[in-house]
PyMOL Python script that loads the backbone (N, CA, C, O; Angstrom):
from pymol import cmd

cmd.read_pdbstr("""\
ATOM      1  N   UNK A   1      -1.882 -17.884 -27.128  1.00  0.00           N
ATOM      2  CA  UNK A   1      -1.916 -17.140 -25.909  1.00  0.00           C
ATOM      3  C   UNK A   1      -0.829 -16.059 -25.898  1.00  0.00           C
ATOM      4  O   UNK A   1      -1.055 -14.960 -25.392  1.00  0.00           O
ATOM      5  N   UNK A   2       0.353 -16.367 -26.455  1.00  0.00           N
ATOM      6  CA  UNK A   2       1.496 -15.440 -26.527  1.00  0.00           C
ATOM      7  C   UNK A   2       1.154 -14.143 -27.282  1.00  0.00           C
ATOM      8  O   UNK A   2       1.380 -13.052 -26.759  1.00  0.00           O
ATOM      9  N   UNK A   3       0.621 -14.251 -28.483  1.00  0.00           N
ATOM     10  CA  UNK A   3       0.280 -12.997 -29.215  1.00  0.00           C
ATOM     11  C   UNK A   3      -0.786 -12.148 -28.495  1.00  0.00           C
ATOM     12  O   UNK A   3      -0.728 -10.919 -28.541  1.00  0.00           O
ATOM     13  N   UNK A   4      -1.740 -12.789 -27.843  1.00  0.00           N
ATOM     14  CA  UNK A   4      -2.738 -12.080 -27.059  1.00  0.00           C
ATOM     15  C   UNK A   4      -2.110 -11.298 -25.908  1.00  0.00           C
ATOM     16  O   UNK A   4      -2.472 -10.144 -25.680  1.00  0.00           O
ATOM     17  N   UNK A   5      -1.175 -11.908 -25.181  1.00  0.00           N
ATOM     18  CA  UNK A   5      -0.480 -11.271 -24.110  1.00  0.00           C
ATOM     19  C   UNK A   5       0.356 -10.119 -24.604  1.00  0.00           C
ATOM     20  O   UNK A   5       0.438  -9.069 -23.967  1.00  0.00           O
ATOM     21  N   UNK A   6       0.982 -10.329 -25.761  1.00  0.00           N
ATOM     22  CA  UNK A   6       1.850  -9.289 -26.305  1.00  0.00           C
ATOM     23  C   UNK A   6       0.985  -8.095 -26.728  1.00  0.00           C
ATOM     24  O   UNK A   6       1.376  -6.950 -26.499  1.00  0.00           O
ATOM     25  N   UNK A   7      -0.161  -8.334 -27.329  1.00  0.00           N
ATOM     26  CA  UNK A   7      -1.013  -7.257 -27.718  1.00  0.00           C
ATOM     27  C   UNK A   7      -1.508  -6.507 -26.498  1.00  0.00           C
ATOM     28  O   UNK A   7      -1.517  -5.276 -26.499  1.00  0.00           O
ATOM     29  N   UNK A   8      -1.909  -7.197 -25.486  1.00  0.00           N
ATOM     30  CA  UNK A   8      -2.370  -6.571 -24.258  1.00  0.00           C
ATOM     31  C   UNK A   8      -1.275  -5.692 -23.628  1.00  0.00           C
ATOM     32  O   UNK A   8      -1.530  -4.595 -23.131  1.00  0.00           O
ATOM     33  N   UNK A   9      -0.030  -6.236 -23.676  1.00  0.00           N
ATOM     34  CA  UNK A   9       1.113  -5.440 -23.165  1.00  0.00           C
ATOM     35  C   UNK A   9       1.343  -4.186 -23.962  1.00  0.00           C
ATOM     36  O   UNK A   9       1.604  -3.130 -23.386  1.00  0.00           O
ATOM     37  N   UNK A  10       1.254  -4.271 -25.262  1.00  0.00           N
ATOM     38  CA  UNK A  10       1.505  -3.118 -26.111  1.00  0.00           C
ATOM     39  C   UNK A  10       0.409  -2.056 -25.879  1.00  0.00           C
ATOM     40  O   UNK A  10       0.698  -0.862 -25.794  1.00  0.00           O
ATOM     41  N   UNK A  11      -0.850  -2.515 -25.780  1.00  0.00           N
ATOM     42  CA  UNK A  11      -1.961  -1.550 -25.537  1.00  0.00           C
ATOM     43  C   UNK A  11      -1.761  -0.872 -24.174  1.00  0.00           C
ATOM     44  O   UNK A  11      -1.897   0.342 -24.018  1.00  0.00           O
ATOM     45  N   UNK A  12      -1.432  -1.719 -23.207  1.00  0.00           N
ATOM     46  CA  UNK A  12      -1.222  -1.109 -21.832  1.00  0.00           C
ATOM     47  C   UNK A  12      -0.093  -0.124 -21.787  1.00  0.00           C
ATOM     48  O   UNK A  12      -0.184   0.917 -21.135  1.00  0.00           O
ATOM     49  N   UNK A  13       1.006  -0.461 -22.503  1.00  0.00           N
ATOM     50  CA  UNK A  13       2.131   0.461 -22.515  1.00  0.00           C
ATOM     51  C   UNK A  13       1.754   1.759 -23.173  1.00  0.00           C
ATOM     52  O   UNK A  13       2.118   2.827 -22.681  1.00  0.00           O
ATOM     53  N   UNK A  14       1.026   1.699 -24.284  1.00  0.00           N
ATOM     54  CA  UNK A  14       0.600   2.911 -24.992  1.00  0.00           C
ATOM     55  C   UNK A  14      -0.334   3.787 -24.108  1.00  0.00           C
ATOM     56  O   UNK A  14      -0.184   5.008 -24.075  1.00  0.00           O
ATOM     57  N   UNK A  15      -1.250   3.183 -23.430  1.00  0.00           N
ATOM     58  CA  UNK A  15      -2.162   3.935 -22.582  1.00  0.00           C
ATOM     59  C   UNK A  15      -1.421   4.587 -21.417  1.00  0.00           C
ATOM     60  O   UNK A  15      -1.660   5.752 -21.102  1.00  0.00           O
ATOM     61  N   UNK A  16      -0.513   3.828 -20.773  1.00  0.00           N
ATOM     62  CA  UNK A  16       0.226   4.384 -19.658  1.00  0.00           C
ATOM     63  C   UNK A  16       1.163   5.467 -20.068  1.00  0.00           C
ATOM     64  O   UNK A  16       1.365   6.426 -19.323  1.00  0.00           O
ATOM     65  N   UNK A  17       1.766   5.340 -21.278  1.00  0.00           N
ATOM     66  CA  UNK A  17       2.669   6.376 -21.749  1.00  0.00           C
ATOM     67  C   UNK A  17       1.900   7.687 -22.032  1.00  0.00           C
ATOM     68  O   UNK A  17       2.365   8.777 -21.700  1.00  0.00           O
ATOM     69  N   UNK A  18       0.740   7.554 -22.640  1.00  0.00           N
ATOM     70  CA  UNK A  18      -0.075   8.750 -22.911  1.00  0.00           C
ATOM     71  C   UNK A  18      -0.550   9.394 -21.657  1.00  0.00           C
ATOM     72  O   UNK A  18      -0.401  10.606 -21.497  1.00  0.00           O
ATOM     73  N   UNK A  19      -1.109   8.650 -20.774  1.00  0.00           N
ATOM     74  CA  UNK A  19      -1.657   9.180 -19.488  1.00  0.00           C
ATOM     75  C   UNK A  19      -0.537   9.714 -18.629  1.00  0.00           C
ATOM     76  O   UNK A  19      -0.719  10.724 -17.950  1.00  0.00           O
ATOM     77  N   UNK A  20       0.586   9.088 -18.634  1.00  0.00           N
ATOM     78  CA  UNK A  20       1.739   9.572 -17.849  1.00  0.00           C
ATOM     79  C   UNK A  20       2.183  10.930 -18.386  1.00  0.00           C
ATOM     80  O   UNK A  20       2.522  11.817 -17.603  1.00  0.00           O
ATOM     81  N   UNK A  21       2.189  11.107 -19.709  1.00  0.00           N
ATOM     82  CA  UNK A  21       2.594  12.373 -20.256  1.00  0.00           C
ATOM     83  C   UNK A  21       1.564  13.475 -19.885  1.00  0.00           C
ATOM     84  O   UNK A  21       1.957  14.609 -19.610  1.00  0.00           O
ATOM     85  N   UNK A  22       0.314  13.165 -19.877  1.00  0.00           N
ATOM     86  CA  UNK A  22      -0.730  14.149 -19.434  1.00  0.00           C
ATOM     87  C   UNK A  22      -0.604  14.530 -17.996  1.00  0.00           C
ATOM     88  O   UNK A  22      -0.695  15.704 -17.638  1.00  0.00           O
ATOM     89  N   UNK A  23      -0.389  13.517 -17.151  1.00  0.00           N
ATOM     90  CA  UNK A  23      -0.326  13.723 -15.712  1.00  0.00           C
ATOM     91  C   UNK A  23       0.948  14.461 -15.276  1.00  0.00           C
ATOM     92  O   UNK A  23       0.963  15.166 -14.268  1.00  0.00           O
ATOM     93  N   UNK A  24       2.051  14.271 -16.091  1.00  0.00           N
ATOM     94  CA  UNK A  24       3.300  14.912 -15.686  1.00  0.00           C
ATOM     95  C   UNK A  24       3.252  16.425 -15.867  1.00  0.00           C
ATOM     96  O   UNK A  24       4.152  17.118 -15.393  1.00  0.00           O
ATOM     97  N   UNK A  25       2.248  16.952 -16.525  1.00  0.00           N
ATOM     98  CA  UNK A  25       2.089  18.376 -16.633  1.00  0.00           C
ATOM     99  C   UNK A  25       1.528  18.996 -15.329  1.00  0.00           C
ATOM    100  O   UNK A  25       1.730  20.172 -15.027  1.00  0.00           O
ATOM    101  N   UNK A  26       0.814  18.136 -14.581  1.00  0.00           N
ATOM    102  CA  UNK A  26       0.111  18.625 -13.401  1.00  0.00           C
ATOM    103  C   UNK A  26       0.788  18.209 -12.038  1.00  0.00           C
ATOM    104  O   UNK A  26       0.536  18.822 -11.001  1.00  0.00           O
ATOM    105  N   UNK A  27       1.604  17.211 -12.082  1.00  0.00           N
ATOM    106  CA  UNK A  27       2.189  16.675 -10.828  1.00  0.00           C
ATOM    107  C   UNK A  27       3.693  16.432 -11.067  1.00  0.00           C
ATOM    108  O   UNK A  27       4.133  16.306 -12.210  1.00  0.00           O
ATOM    109  N   UNK A  28       4.457  16.368  -9.992  1.00  0.00           N
ATOM    110  CA  UNK A  28       5.884  16.126 -10.160  1.00  0.00           C
ATOM    111  C   UNK A  28       6.166  14.751 -10.808  1.00  0.00           C
ATOM    112  O   UNK A  28       5.501  13.755 -10.522  1.00  0.00           O
ATOM    113  N   UNK A  29       7.157  14.745 -11.671  1.00  0.00           N
ATOM    114  CA  UNK A  29       7.431  13.561 -12.422  1.00  0.00           C
ATOM    115  C   UNK A  29       7.828  12.349 -11.584  1.00  0.00           C
ATOM    116  O   UNK A  29       7.610  11.212 -12.002  1.00  0.00           O
ATOM    117  N   UNK A  30       8.425  12.586 -10.373  1.00  0.00           N
ATOM    118  CA  UNK A  30       8.802  11.455  -9.588  1.00  0.00           C
ATOM    119  C   UNK A  30       7.572  10.712  -9.020  1.00  0.00           C
ATOM    120  O   UNK A  30       7.574   9.484  -8.926  1.00  0.00           O
ATOM    121  N   UNK A  31       6.566  11.438  -8.659  1.00  0.00           N
ATOM    122  CA  UNK A  31       5.327  10.785  -8.159  1.00  0.00           C
ATOM    123  C   UNK A  31       4.626  10.019  -9.273  1.00  0.00           C
ATOM    124  O   UNK A  31       4.072   8.943  -9.049  1.00  0.00           O
ATOM    125  N   UNK A  32       4.656  10.607 -10.518  1.00  0.00           N
ATOM    126  CA  UNK A  32       4.019   9.896 -11.629  1.00  0.00           C
ATOM    127  C   UNK A  32       4.766   8.614 -11.919  1.00  0.00           C
ATOM    128  O   UNK A  32       4.159   7.571 -12.162  1.00  0.00           O
ATOM    129  N   UNK A  33       6.106   8.693 -11.892  1.00  0.00           N
ATOM    130  CA  UNK A  33       6.939   7.492 -12.164  1.00  0.00           C
ATOM    131  C   UNK A  33       6.713   6.420 -11.115  1.00  0.00           C
ATOM    132  O   UNK A  33       6.578   5.240 -11.439  1.00  0.00           O
ATOM    133  N   UNK A  34       6.674   6.842  -9.838  1.00  0.00           N
ATOM    134  CA  UNK A  34       6.480   5.916  -8.766  1.00  0.00           C
ATOM    135  C   UNK A  34       5.120   5.174  -8.870  1.00  0.00           C
ATOM    136  O   UNK A  34       5.043   3.954  -8.719  1.00  0.00           O
ATOM    137  N   UNK A  35       4.051   5.966  -9.136  1.00  0.00           N
ATOM    138  CA  UNK A  35       2.720   5.366  -9.304  1.00  0.00           C
ATOM    139  C   UNK A  35       2.652   4.460 -10.489  1.00  0.00           C
ATOM    140  O   UNK A  35       1.990   3.425 -10.423  1.00  0.00           O
ATOM    141  N   UNK A  36       3.323   4.805 -11.601  1.00  0.00           N
ATOM    142  CA  UNK A  36       3.344   3.958 -12.758  1.00  0.00           C
ATOM    143  C   UNK A  36       4.054   2.612 -12.477  1.00  0.00           C
ATOM    144  O   UNK A  36       3.590   1.547 -12.884  1.00  0.00           O
ATOM    145  N   UNK A  37       5.189   2.704 -11.772  1.00  0.00           N
ATOM    146  CA  UNK A  37       5.915   1.447 -11.405  1.00  0.00           C
ATOM    147  C   UNK A  37       5.095   0.573 -10.453  1.00  0.00           C
ATOM    148  O   UNK A  37       5.073  -0.652 -10.576  1.00  0.00           O
ATOM    149  N   UNK A  38       4.422   1.231  -9.499  1.00  0.00           N
ATOM    150  CA  UNK A  38       3.641   0.493  -8.525  1.00  0.00           C
ATOM    151  C   UNK A  38       2.445  -0.187  -9.254  1.00  0.00           C
ATOM    152  O   UNK A  38       2.113  -1.330  -8.940  1.00  0.00           O
ATOM    153  N   UNK A  39       1.819   0.486 -10.192  1.00  0.00           N
ATOM    154  CA  UNK A  39       0.735  -0.108 -10.936  1.00  0.00           C
ATOM    155  C   UNK A  39       1.210  -1.258 -11.756  1.00  0.00           C
ATOM    156  O   UNK A  39       0.523  -2.276 -11.842  1.00  0.00           O
ATOM    157  N   UNK A  40       2.374  -1.137 -12.373  1.00  0.00           N
ATOM    158  CA  UNK A  40       2.934  -2.223 -13.194  1.00  0.00           C
ATOM    159  C   UNK A  40       3.190  -3.420 -12.316  1.00  0.00           C
ATOM    160  O   UNK A  40       2.907  -4.545 -12.726  1.00  0.00           O
ATOM    161  N   UNK A  41       3.724  -3.218 -11.102  1.00  0.00           N
ATOM    162  CA  UNK A  41       4.006  -4.315 -10.191  1.00  0.00           C
ATOM    163  C   UNK A  41       2.746  -5.043  -9.791  1.00  0.00           C
ATOM    164  O   UNK A  41       2.720  -6.273  -9.743  1.00  0.00           O
ATOM    165  N   UNK A  42       1.697  -4.288  -9.501  1.00  0.00           N
ATOM    166  CA  UNK A  42       0.415  -4.925  -9.156  1.00  0.00           C
ATOM    167  C   UNK A  42      -0.147  -5.755 -10.318  1.00  0.00           C
ATOM    168  O   UNK A  42      -0.611  -6.877 -10.114  1.00  0.00           O
ATOM    169  N   UNK A  43      -0.104  -5.205 -11.527  1.00  0.00           N
ATOM    170  CA  UNK A  43      -0.568  -5.932 -12.677  1.00  0.00           C
ATOM    171  C   UNK A  43       0.270  -7.164 -12.954  1.00  0.00           C
ATOM    172  O   UNK A  43      -0.258  -8.223 -13.295  1.00  0.00           O
ATOM    173  N   UNK A  44       1.548  -7.026 -12.810  1.00  0.00           N
ATOM    174  CA  UNK A  44       2.460  -8.234 -13.028  1.00  0.00           C
ATOM    175  C   UNK A  44       2.205  -9.324 -12.004  1.00  0.00           C
ATOM    176  O   UNK A  44       2.223 -10.506 -12.349  1.00  0.00           O
ATOM    177  N   UNK A  45       1.971  -8.960 -10.773  1.00  0.00           N
ATOM    178  CA  UNK A  45       1.655  -9.992  -9.755  1.00  0.00           C
ATOM    179  C   UNK A  45       0.306 -10.606 -10.027  1.00  0.00           C
ATOM    180  O   UNK A  45       0.144 -11.817  -9.873  1.00  0.00           O
ATOM    181  N   UNK A  46      -0.669  -9.812 -10.425  1.00  0.00           N
ATOM    182  CA  UNK A  46      -2.014 -10.414 -10.754  1.00  0.00           C
ATOM    183  C   UNK A  46      -1.845 -11.341 -11.955  1.00  0.00           C
ATOM    184  O   UNK A  46      -2.421 -12.428 -11.924  1.00  0.00           O
ATOM    185  N   UNK A  47      -1.102 -11.002 -13.014  1.00  0.00           N
ATOM    186  CA  UNK A  47      -0.912 -11.804 -14.132  1.00  0.00           C
ATOM    187  C   UNK A  47      -0.160 -13.129 -13.759  1.00  0.00           C
ATOM    188  O   UNK A  47      -0.437 -14.196 -14.308  1.00  0.00           O
ATOM    189  N   UNK A  48       0.744 -13.013 -12.859  1.00  0.00           N
ATOM    190  CA  UNK A  48       1.503 -14.190 -12.446  1.00  0.00           C
ATOM    191  C   UNK A  48       0.599 -15.230 -11.767  1.00  0.00           C
ATOM    192  O   UNK A  48       0.818 -16.434 -11.904  1.00  0.00           O
ATOM    193  N   UNK A  49      -0.392 -14.767 -11.055  1.00  0.00           N
ATOM    194  CA  UNK A  49      -1.333 -15.689 -10.406  1.00  0.00           C
ATOM    195  C   UNK A  49      -2.398 -16.224 -11.305  1.00  0.00           C
ATOM    196  O   UNK A  49      -2.890 -17.336 -11.115  1.00  0.00           O
ATOM    197  N   UNK A  50      -2.781 -15.382 -12.351  1.00  0.00           N
ATOM    198  CA  UNK A  50      -3.912 -15.763 -13.208  1.00  0.00           C
ATOM    199  C   UNK A  50      -3.440 -16.612 -14.384  1.00  0.00           C
ATOM    200  O   UNK A  50      -4.182 -17.480 -14.844  1.00  0.00           O
ATOM    201  N   UNK A  51      -2.227 -16.384 -14.881  1.00  0.00           N
ATOM    202  CA  UNK A  51      -1.739 -17.167 -16.050  1.00  0.00           C
ATOM    203  C   UNK A  51      -0.878 -18.279 -15.529  1.00  0.00           C
ATOM    204  O   UNK A  51       0.199 -18.043 -14.982  1.00  0.00           O
ATOM    205  N   UNK A  52      -1.340 -19.468 -15.693  1.00  0.00           N
ATOM    206  CA  UNK A  52      -0.621 -20.650 -15.161  1.00  0.00           C
ATOM    207  C   UNK A  52       0.344 -21.180 -16.178  1.00  0.00           C
ATOM    208  O   UNK A  52       0.162 -20.985 -17.379  1.00  0.00           O
ATOM    209  N   UNK A  53       1.381 -21.857 -15.705  1.00  0.00           N
ATOM    210  CA  UNK A  53       2.322 -22.547 -16.520  1.00  0.00           C
ATOM    211  C   UNK A  53       2.497 -23.966 -16.074  1.00  0.00           C
ATOM    212  O   UNK A  53       2.488 -24.244 -14.875  1.00  0.00           O
ATOM    213  N   UNK A  54       2.659 -24.886 -17.023  1.00  0.00           N
ATOM    214  CA  UNK A  54       2.802 -26.260 -16.684  1.00  0.00           C
ATOM    215  C   UNK A  54       4.133 -26.541 -15.904  1.00  0.00           C
ATOM    216  O   UNK A  54       4.150 -27.218 -14.876  1.00  0.00           O
ATOM    217  N   UNK A  55       5.190 -26.003 -16.436  1.00  0.00           N
ATOM    218  CA  UNK A  55       6.527 -26.134 -15.820  1.00  0.00           C
ATOM    219  C   UNK A  55       7.248 -24.783 -15.897  1.00  0.00           C
ATOM    220  O   UNK A  55       7.005 -24.004 -16.818  1.00  0.00           O
ATOM    221  N   UNK A  56       8.117 -24.510 -14.949  1.00  0.00           N
ATOM    222  CA  UNK A  56       8.928 -23.302 -14.999  1.00  0.00           C
ATOM    223  C   UNK A  56      10.362 -23.771 -14.862  1.00  0.00           C
ATOM    224  O   UNK A  56      10.750 -24.366 -13.856  1.00  0.00           O
ATOM    225  N   UNK A  57      11.144 -23.489 -15.901  1.00  0.00           N
ATOM    226  CA  UNK A  57      12.580 -23.835 -15.921  1.00  0.00           C
ATOM    227  C   UNK A  57      13.395 -22.644 -15.442  1.00  0.00           C
ATOM    228  O   UNK A  57      12.902 -21.518 -15.385  1.00  0.00           O
ATOM    229  N   UNK A  58      14.625 -22.907 -15.105  1.00  0.00           N
ATOM    230  CA  UNK A  58      15.533 -21.834 -14.605  1.00  0.00           C
ATOM    231  C   UNK A  58      15.785 -20.827 -15.738  1.00  0.00           C
ATOM    232  O   UNK A  58      15.950 -19.638 -15.465  1.00  0.00           O
ATOM    233  N   UNK A  59      15.816 -21.272 -16.989  1.00  0.00           N
ATOM    234  CA  UNK A  59      16.056 -20.352 -18.093  1.00  0.00           C
ATOM    235  C   UNK A  59      14.863 -19.398 -18.292  1.00  0.00           C
ATOM    236  O   UNK A  59      15.040 -18.350 -18.913  1.00  0.00           O
ATOM    237  N   UNK A  60      13.717 -19.703 -17.815  1.00  0.00           N
ATOM    238  CA  UNK A  60      12.540 -18.844 -17.893  1.00  0.00           C
ATOM    239  C   UNK A  60      12.636 -17.659 -16.993  1.00  0.00           C
ATOM    240  O   UNK A  60      11.957 -16.656 -17.213  1.00  0.00           O
ATOM    241  N   UNK A  61      13.470 -17.744 -15.972  1.00  0.00           N
ATOM    242  CA  UNK A  61      13.526 -16.687 -15.002  1.00  0.00           C
ATOM    243  C   UNK A  61      14.591 -15.651 -15.332  1.00  0.00           C
ATOM    244  O   UNK A  61      14.652 -14.607 -14.682  1.00  0.00           O
ATOM    245  N   UNK A  62      15.441 -15.920 -16.339  1.00  0.00           N
ATOM    246  CA  UNK A  62      16.522 -15.025 -16.663  1.00  0.00           C
ATOM    247  C   UNK A  62      16.372 -14.472 -18.043  1.00  0.00           C
ATOM    248  O   UNK A  62      17.209 -13.686 -18.488  1.00  0.00           O
TER     249      UNK A  62
END
""", "prot")
cmd.dss("prot")
cmd.show_as("cartoon", "prot")
cmd.util.cbc("prot")
cmd.orient("prot")
């Protein structure tokens, strides 16, 4: 499961980096950055609910 999540993360980062570069030519960079961070937060929250863990230790959070 770990390698699959890492691959999905790398592909997502590459796509967002490319699209962000294209969009920053047409719109202010602050709005592009804000929308990118907001999209990342939404995806991270969705992944947190979809990918379950048996136990969560304090060391996992740091």
